[in-house]
C-alpha positions as CSV (number, residue, x, y, z in Angstrom):
1,X,-29.4,0.1,-3.3
2,X,-28.1,-3.4,-2.7
3,X,-24.7,-2.9,-1.1
4,X,-23.5,0.2,0.6
5,X,-20.0,0.7,1.9
6,X,-18.9,2.6,5.0
7,X,-15.3,3.7,5.7
8,X,-14.6,3.8,9.4
9,X,-12.2,3.5,12.3
10,X,-14.6,2.7,15.1
11,X,-12.1,3.9,17.7
12,X,-14.1,2.8,19.6
13,X,-17.5,1.9,18.2
14,X,-20.1,4.2,19.8
15,X,-23.7,5.2,19.6
16,X,-23.1,7.6,16.7
17,X,-21.7,4.7,14.6
18,X,-24.7,2.6,15.5
19,X,-27.0,5.4,14.2
20,X,-24.9,5.5,11.0
21,X,-25.4,1.8,10.2
22,X,-29.0,2.1,11.1
23,X,-29.3,5.0,8.7
24,X,-27.7,3.1,5.8
25,X,-30.0,0.1,6.3
26,X,-33.3,1.7,7.3
27,X,-33.2,5.1,5.5
28,X,-31.1,4.4,2.5
29,X,-32.5,0.9,2.2
30,X,-29.2,-1.0,1.7
31,X,-29.6,-4.7,1.7
32,X,-26.0,-5.2,2.9
33,X,-23.4,-3.0,4.5
34,X,-19.7,-3.6,4.0
35,X,-17.4,-1.7,6.3
36,X,-13.9,-0.8,5.2
37,X,-12.2,-0.4,8.6
38,X,-8.7,0.7,9.7
39,X,-6.7,-1.9,11.5
40,X,-4.6,-1.4,14.6
41,X,-3.4,2.1,13.8
42,X,-5.6,5.1,12.8
43,X,-5.5,8.1,10.6
44,X,-4.6,10.3,13.5
45,X,-1.3,8.4,13.8
46,X,-2.3,6.6,17.0
47,X,-2.8,3.0,18.0
48,X,-6.5,2.1,18.2
49,X,-8.2,1.7,21.6
50,X,-9.0,-1.9,20.8
51,X,-7.5,-4.4,18.4
52,X,-9.0,-4.6,14.9
53,X,-10.8,-8.0,15.4
54,X,-12.6,-6.7,18.5
55,X,-13.7,-3.6,16.6
56,X,-14.7,-5.6,13.6
57,X,-16.8,-7.9,15.8
58,X,-18.5,-4.8,17.3
59,X,-19.4,-3.6,13.8
60,X,-21.1,-6.9,12.9
61,X,-23.0,-7.0,16.2
62,X,-24.2,-3.5,15.4
63,X,-25.6,-4.5,11.9
64,X,-22.7,-4.6,9.5
65,X,-22.6,-7.6,7.2
66,X,-18.9,-7.8,6.6
67,X,-15.8,-5.9,7.8
68,X,-12.8,-5.6,5.5
69,X,-9.5,-4.2,6.7
70,X,-8.1,-1.0,5.2
71,X,-4.4,-1.8,4.7
72,X,-2.2,-0.2,7.2
73,X,-0.3,1.8,4.6
74,X,-3.5,3.7,3.9
75,X,-5.0,3.7,7.4
76,X,-2.0,5.7,8.7
77,X,-1.8,8.2,5.8
78,X,-3.0,11.7,5.2
79,X,-6.6,12.3,4.3
80,X,-6.1,12.2,0.5
81,X,-4.1,8.9,0.6
82,X,-6.4,7.4,3.2
83,X,-9.4,8.1,1.0
84,X,-7.8,7.0,-2.2
85,X,-6.8,3.7,-0.7
86,X,-10.2,3.0,0.8
87,X,-12.1,4.0,-2.4
88,X,-9.7,1.9,-4.5
89,X,-10.5,-1.1,-2.4
90,X,-14.3,-0.4,-2.5
91,X,-14.2,-0.1,-6.3
92,X,-12.0,-3.3,-6.6
93,X,-14.6,-5.3,-4.7
94,X,-17.0,-5.0,-7.7
95,X,-20.2,-5.2,-5.6
96,X,-20.7,-1.8,-4.0
97,X,-23.5,0.6,-5.2
98,X,-23.1,3.4,-2.7
99,X,-20.8,5.0,-0.1
100,X,-22.3,6.7,2.9
101,X,-20.1,8.9,5.1
102,X,-20.7,11.2,8.1
103,X,-20.2,15.0,7.6
104,X,-20.9,18.2,9.5
105,X,-22.4,19.9,6.5
106,X,-22.9,19.8,2.7
107,X,-25.1,18.0,0.1
108,X,-24.0,15.3,-2.3
109,X,-24.2,17.8,-5.2
110,X,-21.9,20.3,-3.3
111,X,-19.4,17.5,-2.7
112,X,-19.5,16.5,-6.4
113,X,-19.2,20.1,-7.6
114,X,-16.1,20.9,-5.5
115,X,-14.5,17.5,-6.1
116,X,-14.7,17.9,-9.9
117,X,-13.0,21.3,-9.7
118,X,-10.3,20.0,-7.4
119,X,-9.5,17.1,-9.7
120,X,-8.7,19.5,-12.5
121,X,-5.1,20.3,-11.3
122,X,-4.0,22.7,-14.0
123,X,-0.8,24.7,-14.0
124,X,-2.7,27.7,-12.8
125,X,-4.2,25.7,-10.0
126,X,-0.8,24.5,-8.8
127,X,0.6,28.0,-8.9
128,X,-2.3,29.4,-6.9
129,X,-2.1,26.5,-4.4
130,X,1.6,27.2,-3.8
131,X,0.9,30.9,-3.2
132,X,-1.6,30.1,-0.5
133,X,0.6,27.4,1.1
134,X,3.4,29.9,1.3
135,X,1.1,32.0,3.5
136,X,0.8,29.2,6.0
137,X,-2.7,28.2,5.0
138,X,-3.7,24.5,5.6
139,X,-3.5,22.2,2.5
140,X,-7.3,21.7,2.4
141,X,-8.1,25.4,2.6
142,X,-5.3,26.3,0.2
143,X,-6.8,24.0,-2.4
144,X,-10.2,25.5,-1.9
145,X,-8.9,29.1,-2.2
146,X,-7.0,28.2,-5.3
147,X,-9.9,26.5,-7.1
148,X,-12.3,29.3,-6.0
149,X,-10.0,31.9,-7.6
150,X,-10.0,30.0,-10.9
151,X,-13.7,29.3,-11.1
152,X,-16.9,31.4,-11.3
153,X,-18.8,28.6,-9.5
154,X,-19.8,29.3,-5.9
155,X,-18.3,26.4,-3.8
156,X,-19.2,25.7,-0.2
157,X,-16.2,26.5,2.0
158,X,-17.7,24.5,4.8
159,X,-16.6,21.4,2.9
160,X,-13.0,22.1,3.9
161,X,-13.8,23.3,7.5
162,X,-13.6,19.9,9.4
163,X,-11.7,16.6,9.1
164,X,-14.9,14.7,8.3
165,X,-16.0,17.0,5.6
166,X,-12.5,17.0,4.1
167,X,-12.5,13.1,4.1
168,X,-15.9,13.2,2.4
169,X,-14.5,15.5,-0.2
170,X,-11.5,13.2,-0.7
171,X,-13.8,10.1,-1.1
172,X,-15.8,12.0,-3.7
173,X,-12.6,13.0,-5.6
174,X,-11.3,9.4,-5.6
175,X,-14.6,8.0,-6.8
176,X,-14.7,10.5,-9.7
177,X,-11.0,9.7,-10.6
178,X,-11.9,6.0,-10.7
179,X,-14.8,6.9,-13.0
180,X,-16.9,4.8,-10.6
181,X,-20.7,4.6,-10.7
182,X,-20.8,4.3,-6.9
183,X,-23.1,7.0,-5.5
184,X,-22.3,9.1,-2.4
185,X,-24.6,9.6,0.5
186,X,-23.4,12.3,3.0
187,X,-25.0,11.9,6.4
188,X,-25.2,14.8,8.8
189,X,-23.5,14.0,12.1
190,X,-24.5,15.0,15.6
191,X,-22.2,17.2,17.6
192,X,-18.6,18.2,17.2
193,X,-16.4,15.4,16.1
194,X,-13.4,16.9,18.0
195,X,-15.2,17.9,21.2
196,X,-13.2,16.7,24.2
197,X,-16.2,17.1,26.6
198,X,-18.1,13.8,27.1
199,X,-21.8,14.4,26.4
200,X,-24.8,12.2,27.2
201,X,-25.8,9.7,24.5
202,X,-24.1,10.4,21.2
203,X,-20.7,12.1,21.8
204,X,-17.4,12.4,19.9
205,X,-15.0,9.5,19.7
206,X,-12.4,12.0,20.9
207,X,-14.2,12.6,24.2
208,X,-14.5,8.8,24.7
209,X,-10.9,8.3,24.1
210,X,-9.9,11.1,26.5
211,X,-11.8,9.4,29.3
212,X,-10.2,6.0,28.5
213,X,-6.8,7.6,28.5
214,X,-7.5,9.2,31.9
215,X,-8.5,5.8,33.3
216,X,-12.2,6.8,33.5
217,X,-13.6,4.0,31.4
218,X,-16.8,3.8,33.6
219,X,-17.9,7.3,32.5
220,X,-18.2,6.1,28.9
221,X,-20.8,3.4,29.6
222,X,-23.7,5.5,28.5
223,X,-22.0,6.4,25.2
224,X,-21.3,2.9,24.0
225,X,-23.3,-0.2,23.1
226,X,-23.0,-2.8,25.9
227,X,-21.0,-5.2,23.8
228,X,-18.4,-2.5,23.3
229,X,-18.2,-1.3,26.9
230,X,-17.5,-4.7,28.3
231,X,-14.5,-5.1,26.0
232,X,-12.8,-1.8,27.0
233,X,-9.7,-2.1,29.1
234,X,-7.4,0.9,28.9
235,X,-5.3,2.9,26.5
236,X,-2.3,1.0,25.0
237,X,0.3,3.4,26.5
238,X,3.2,0.9,26.0
239,X,3.4,2.1,22.4
240,X,5.2,5.2,23.5
241,X,8.4,3.4,24.2
242,X,8.2,1.3,21.0
243,X,7.6,4.4,18.9
244,X,10.4,6.4,20.5
245,X,12.8,3.5,20.3
246,X,12.1,3.2,16.5
247,X,12.7,7.0,16.2
248,X,16.0,6.7,18.1
249,X,17.2,4.1,15.5
250,X,16.2,6.2,12.5
251,X,18.3,8.8,10.8
252,X,17.1,12.1,9.3
253,X,17.4,10.5,5.9
254,X,15.1,7.7,7.0
255,X,12.5,10.2,8.1
256,X,12.8,12.2,4.8
257,X,11.5,9.2,2.9
258,X,8.2,9.3,4.8
259,X,5.2,11.2,3.3
260,X,4.6,14.7,4.6
261,X,8.0,14.8,6.4
262,X,9.2,17.7,4.3
263,X,10.9,21.2,4.6
264,X,13.4,20.0,7.2
265,X,10.8,18.6,9.5
266,X,12.9,15.5,10.0
267,X,15.7,17.6,11.5
268,X,13.2,19.2,13.9
269,X,11.8,15.8,15.0
270,X,15.2,14.3,15.6
271,X,16.6,17.3,17.5
272,X,13.6,17.7,19.8
273,X,13.4,14.0,20.5
274,X,16.6,14.2,22.6
275,X,14.8,16.2,25.4
276,X,11.2,15.0,24.9
277,X,11.1,11.3,25.7
278,X,7.4,10.6,25.3
279,X,5.3,10.7,22.1
280,X,2.9,13.3,23.5
281,X,5.7,15.6,24.7
282,X,7.6,15.3,21.4
283,X,4.5,15.9,19.3
284,X,3.6,19.0,21.3
285,X,7.1,20.5,20.8
286,X,7.4,19.7,17.1
287,X,3.9,20.7,16.0
288,X,3.1,24.2,14.7
289,X,0.2,25.8,12.9
290,X,1.8,24.6,9.6
291,X,2.6,21.1,11.0
292,X,-0.4,19.9,13.1
293,X,-0.1,17.2,15.7
294,X,-1.8,14.6,13.6
295,X,0.8,15.0,10.9
296,X,3.6,14.5,13.3
297,X,2.0,11.4,14.8
298,X,1.5,9.9,11.4
299,X,5.1,10.4,10.6
300,X,6.2,8.7,13.8
301,X,3.8,5.8,13.2
302,X,4.9,5.4,9.6
303,X,8.5,5.4,10.8
304,X,7.7,2.7,13.3
305,X,6.0,0.5,10.6
306,X,8.6,1.3,7.9
307,X,6.1,2.9,5.5
308,X,7.9,5.0,3.0
309,X,6.3,7.5,0.6
310,X,7.4,5.7,-2.5
311,X,5.9,2.4,-1.3
312,X,2.7,4.2,-0.3
313,X,2.2,5.5,-3.8
314,X,3.2,2.2,-5.4
315,X,0.4,0.6,-3.3
316,X,-2.1,3.3,-4.4
317,X,-1.3,2.4,-8.0
318,X,-1.7,-1.4,-7.4
319,X,-4.4,-3.9,-7.0
320,X,-3.9,-5.2,-3.5
321,X,-6.3,-7.6,-1.5
322,X,-9.4,-7.7,0.6
323,X,-8.6,-9.0,4.1
324,X,-12.0,-10.0,5.7
325,X,-11.9,-9.4,9.5
326,X,-15.5,-10.4,10.4
327,X,-18.7,-11.6,8.8
328,X,-22.3,-11.9,9.8
329,X,-23.0,-15.7,10.0
330,X,-26.4,-15.1,8.3
331,X,-24.8,-13.3,5.4
332,X,-22.1,-15.8,4.3
333,X,-23.4,-15.4,0.7
334,X,-21.4,-12.2,0.5
335,X,-18.2,-14.2,0.3
336,X,-19.5,-16.0,-2.8
337,X,-20.5,-12.7,-4.4
338,X,-17.1,-11.2,-3.6
339,X,-15.2,-14.2,-5.0
340,X,-17.3,-13.8,-8.2
341,X,-16.8,-10.1,-8.8
342,X,-13.7,-8.9,-6.8
343,X,-10.7,-7.7,-8.8
344,X,-8.4,-8.4,-5.9
345,X,-7.8,-11.6,-3.9
346,X,-9.8,-12.3,-0.8
347,X,-8.0,-13.2,2.4
348,X,-10.1,-15.3,4.6
349,X,-7.5,-17.9,5.9
350,X,-3.8,-18.2,6.2
351,X,-3.2,-20.0,3.0
352,X,-4.7,-17.1,1.0
353,X,-1.8,-14.8,1.8
354,X,0.7,-17.2,0.2
355,X,-0.6,-16.3,-3.3
356,X,0.2,-12.5,-2.8
357,X,2.9,-11.0,-5.0
358,X,5.1,-7.9,-5.0
359,X,3.4,-4.9,-3.5
360,X,0.5,-7.1,-2.2
361,X,2.9,-9.2,-0.2
362,X,4.9,-6.4,1.3
363,X,1.7,-4.4,2.1
364,X,0.3,-7.4,3.9
365,X,3.6,-7.9,5.8
366,X,3.1,-4.4,7.2
367,X,-0.4,-5.3,8.4
368,X,1.1,-8.4,10.1
369,X,3.8,-6.2,11.7
370,X,1.2,-3.8,13.0
371,X,-0.7,-6.7,14.5
372,X,2.5,-8.2,16.1
373,X,3.4,-4.8,17.6
374,X,-0.1,-4.3,18.9
375,X,0.0,-7.7,20.6
376,X,3.4,-6.8,22.1
377,X,2.2,-3.5,23.4
378,X,-1.1,-4.8,24.8
379,X,0.3,-8.2,26.0
380,X,-2.3,-10.1,24.1
381,X,-2.0,-13.0,21.6
382,X,-4.1,-12.4,18.5
383,X,-4.0,-14.6,15.4
384,X,-3.6,-12.3,12.3
385,X,-5.2,-15.0,10.1
386,X,-8.6,-14.8,11.9
387,X,-11.8,-14.3,10.1
388,X,-14.6,-14.0,12.7
389,X,-18.0,-15.4,12.0
390,X,-20.4,-13.6,14.3
């Protein structure tokens, strides 16, 4: 395999991520690793612990050859749209042979098998899906139950049992829909991705973030590469007021235009925001078994950034761009290769953005807004038009 892609958030980059890149290079034998990385906001609907350029630099120092930003409209979306946006970008680059992602369980063939079945959304499937959703089952599990009822194949239910497995399944579905020849390489992860208890060595990003939020950054030293640890400061709590201010200015109708804000959820959010003045308090009050906290946080973040459902799907159906955040100084030839084969424009300097049109331009404006708000909340000045050579 010549070039393998990795889709990541690196929030923050830890020893498990280091092992992943090492696996891609030394076990899979990839000559180059391209990371598609979320920018300043993540799929959990939260601001990243560190800005996107710092995290991109960490990835290159750890062995990645190039880091390309996943546009904010996809980075802050649900699992299906996050995966579709990332896979579309990987396919548009025209240079990637494989995609390696971390999972708790499952083989490549099991992911392919279930993904093929899920991509066949017949009328019978949609009817069965609705019946399970009406019972309060999560979307991922409802899809699994629906497709299992309509097929005699024995699918692995573990593939819808955790966020990482679900993302891996969505990546596979998107690759099949794109009729891509890119192969998948599921890599088994260590530990529980959502474990809040900090463990020695490789631990979950959740447990690391919990310590940072609690002001206990020093306790994470043994879980992070030294070049990451020295950059850690604290959690960007100032976003709370910015997010709540944006919500105060928005109407129920504004919220209804955001993906996954359905079934009167906009009314619940607005009503409860009157007495719950922090993001954490509001999310806790609004969330239910049917509406998990990450869904509520994504809605609030999408509202802050002005990302509407229609625009999100317009972007999914469009050729956008590849914004390169960081590059290994010894692998500059990858730029020439991308310029030769990429089906989307490369953004490596300020003047490149001037050629963007229609959805490309508006999508990039949201990336810039996300960077400006991050700079405001963290009291730092960062040039959006950077491309780091490490």
